[in-house]
C-alpha positions as CSV (number, residue, x, y, z in Angstrom):
1,X,-6.6,-2.5,-3.2
2,X,-3.4,-0.6,-2.3
3,X,-1.0,0.1,-5.1
4,X,2.7,1.3,-4.4
5,X,4.9,2.5,-7.5
6,X,8.4,3.4,-7.0
7,X,9.7,6.3,-9.2
8,X,13.6,6.1,-9.9
9,X,15.3,9.4,-8.5
10,X,12.1,10.5,-6.8
11,X,10.0,9.0,-4.1
12,X,7.2,6.1,-3.8
13,X,3.7,6.8,-4.7
14,X,1.1,5.0,-2.9
15,X,-2.6,5.0,-3.2
16,X,-6.1,2.9,-3.0
17,X,-7.8,1.8,-6.2
18,X,-11.1,0.6,-6.9
19,X,-9.8,-1.3,-9.9
20,X,-9.0,-5.1,-9.5
21,X,-5.2,-6.0,-9.4
22,X,-5.6,-7.8,-12.7
23,X,-6.7,-4.4,-14.4
24,X,-4.0,-2.5,-12.8
25,X,-1.5,-5.0,-13.9
26,X,-2.7,-5.1,-17.5
27,X,-2.9,-1.2,-17.9
28,X,0.7,-1.0,-16.6
29,X,1.9,-3.9,-18.4
30,X,0.2,-2.4,-21.8
31,X,1.8,0.6,-21.1
32,X,5.2,-0.4,-20.6
33,X,5.1,-2.8,-23.8
34,X,3.7,-0.4,-25.8
35,X,6.7,2.3,-25.2
36,X,4.4,5.1,-24.1
37,X,5.6,7.7,-22.4
38,X,3.0,8.0,-19.6
39,X,0.5,5.6,-17.7
40,X,-2.5,7.0,-15.9
41,X,-4.2,5.5,-13.1
42,X,-7.2,7.0,-11.0
43,X,-7.3,6.4,-7.1
44,X,-10.7,5.3,-5.3
45,X,-11.3,9.3,-4.5
46,X,-11.1,10.0,-8.1
47,X,-7.5,11.5,-8.2
48,X,-5.9,10.8,-11.3
49,X,-2.0,10.1,-11.4
50,X,0.3,10.5,-14.5
51,X,3.3,8.5,-14.1
52,X,6.3,8.6,-16.4
53,X,7.0,5.1,-17.6
54,X,10.8,5.6,-18.0
55,X,11.0,6.5,-14.3
56,X,8.9,3.3,-13.0
57,X,11.4,1.2,-10.6
58,X,8.8,-1.1,-9.3
59,X,4.8,-1.6,-9.2
60,X,3.8,-3.2,-6.2
61,X,-0.2,-4.5,-6.5
62,X,-2.3,-5.5,-3.0
63,X,-4.8,-8.0,-3.1
64,X,-8.4,-7.5,-3.7
65,X,-9.3,-9.1,-0.5
66,X,-10.7,-6.2,2.4
67,X,-8.9,-6.6,5.7
68,X,-10.3,-8.9,8.5
69,X,-11.7,-7.1,11.5
70,X,-11.6,-8.9,15.1
71,X,-9.4,-11.4,16.6
72,X,-8.1,-14.5,14.8
73,X,-7.7,-17.7,16.8
């Protein structure tokens, strides 16, 4: 699933994750609700991203569905 995070006064961070959409939403929501300084997410290749919660402008979580291949009639 694709995740895009907008970081204020910076740029946009985009990556693919093996986590479910609900798990990603829960991780980010828990970090924001608890007042944590950072949230940590891991992409599908094993890279870890440490994102400052104060700078999060938006979070877009894609669907868990894979892309269709072929023609749609």
